[in-house]
N, C-alpha and C positions, 0 to 999 in steps of 0.2 A: 573456638576460632575460625572452623570451619563453617559452622552455623552460621555465623555474622558475615562471613564471605559469599556464601550462597543467597543468604538474604540480600545484599547491598547487589550482587549481580541481577537476582531476581525485580529487585525495584527499579535498576537500572533497564532492562529489557520490559519490565511493565511500562516504565513512563515513556521511552523512545517509541512504542508500539504506540501508546494513546496518541503523542506527538504526531507521530505520521498521520493516523488515520483522522484526526482533527486537520490537520493540512490539507488531506486529501480531500475532505469533504468541502473544506471551505475555498477551494481552488476552483469547484464548479469546471464545467466544461464552457468550452468556446465555439461559436461556431465556424465553419469552414470560412468564412468571409474574413474571420479575424486571424484567424491561423494562415491564411494564405502566403502572406509575404514572408513568413518564416519558413512556412516547406517551401518556398521555392529556394529561399537562400539555401537552404539545406540538402535541399537536392534538385538543381539547377536542370538536368537532364529530364524528369518526368513531365510529362503533359498536365495540364489542369485537371482532367478526366481521372488522370491516374493520383495524383495528389488526393483529389475527390474520394476516390475509392479507400484510397488508406485513412482518410479521415473518419470515413464510416467504419472502417475496419478496425479501427483506435475505439470509438464509438462504442462500437459493439464488446469491444474486449475490456474495455474500462467499467461497462456495468456488469459483465458477468463479473468482475474481480469486486464489483463492491458489495453484491448480493453474497458472494464468498466469505468476505471479509466481516460483514454482517453476521451471517449464519456460523461462523468460524472463530470470532471473537470468541464466544463463552467457553468452546473448547481450547481457544488457547490459554483461558484464565485455571481451565481444570487442568491441563497440562503443568502449567507452573505449579498450581497448587500441590500437585502429587509430587511433581520433583522438589519442591520446599519443606513438604512432608517427610519422604525418603531420608533428605539429606539430613534432618532433625533427629533418624534414627539412627545415626553415624556414630 
């Protein structure tokens, strides 16, 4: 019973992880001009220069996260595999 539970949880986690990665890759990045109306609405007290700096910072951060996801994806698979093999020993 425990083995089936862990396999089910592993399958759900794996499915959600892959779905999130596909969604993130599909959305792409928007230009500052496209985001400006939304940013002004969310941060009405900031100047356009401050919003531009924020947008650049977010782009840099998302670029590093994308690299981390690509390099870390196989590690996550290994972790899931080892977790599932440990649970089968119980």
